[in-house]
N, C-alpha and C positions, 0 to 999 in steps of 0.2 A: 350855618355858623359864619362868623365875620372872619375873614382872612386878610387882615391888614398887613401893611409892609412899610417900614420896618416896625418891629414889635420890641417893645422894652419891658423888663420886668422890674417893678418896683421891689426890693429886696426886703424892706421892713413891712410888718404886716400893718394894716389899716383897719379902722373901725368900718364894718360893712354898712353901718347906716348912713354912710357919706354918700351924697349923690353926685351929680354931674358937677355942680358949683364946687363943693367940698373936695372933690378928688382933682378937679382942675386947679384949685388954690394949692393943694398939695404938690402937684406937678410943678407949678411956678416956684413955690417957696423952698420945699424940701428937696426937689430934684433939679431945679435950676433950668427947667426946660418950659417952652411954650406949649401950652395945651393943644394948640392949633397948627402945629408945625407939620402935620402930615403923619406923624407917627402915632401909633397905638400904645397905651401904657396899661400892663396887666397889674392888678393889685391882688393881694390875698389876705385873709385873716389870719390870726394866730395859730389857729388849729389846722390852717392849710386844707379846710374842706369846702372853702367858698372862694371864688375868684371873680373879680370884676375887670372888665376890659373898657377903658376910655378910649374912643377913636373918632378922629375928625375925619369926615369925608369930603370936605370942600364946601360944603353947605349947612353942616350942622354937626353936633356931637352925638355919638352913639354911646350908649352905656349898656353894656350886656352883662350879665351875671350868670354863673353856673354854680350850682350847689351840688356836691357829690352827697349821695346817700350812704355810700360805703367807701372807705379808703380816704387817701389824702394826695394832693398835688405834691409833687416832688419839687421843691423850690430850693434854688441854690443857696449855699451859705457864701456870703461875700462882704468885704469891707466897702466895697462901692454902694451907692445908693441904688444904681440901676444897672442892668446886664441886657445887651442887644441878644435877641434870638434869631436865628435863621428860620426860614419857613418849616424846615424839617424838625427844628427843636420846638417850634411853636405846636406843630402837629403832635410830636412826641409828648408834650406836656399836656396836651388835651386827651391823649389816650393813656396817661398814667405812666408813661415812660420816663426814667431819669435822663434828663437832658444831658447831664455830663457823660453819661456812658455813650451817647450818640457820638460825642467828640472823640473818644478813646480810640487810638490807632490799634490795629491788630498787633499782637505780641510778636516781634521779630524773631524770638527764640523758639516759637511754637512749631513743631513738625510732627508729621505722622509717622 
């Protein structure tokens, strides 16, 4: 598994037929980022059962794809074009966990 840092999620779904060039162009035009700035960008399709990761390693561009046979990725709803993920959130996304639940503080009023 590729473990780049930092990792950004592109919120809007993309056409999974796009390759390195098409996704790099989307990073530049729609997200306003440089595709070779050292960050990785994760993209998903509309059904959220496929994910592509575009990552620059200093010498070239990696394009990895993951297709789930069951279930869906839990993608955030946001008005922003991209959201930054921590390494724990990235691992949680790959394990099918809700990234937003990882950020929730424990309830202050809970007691035994």
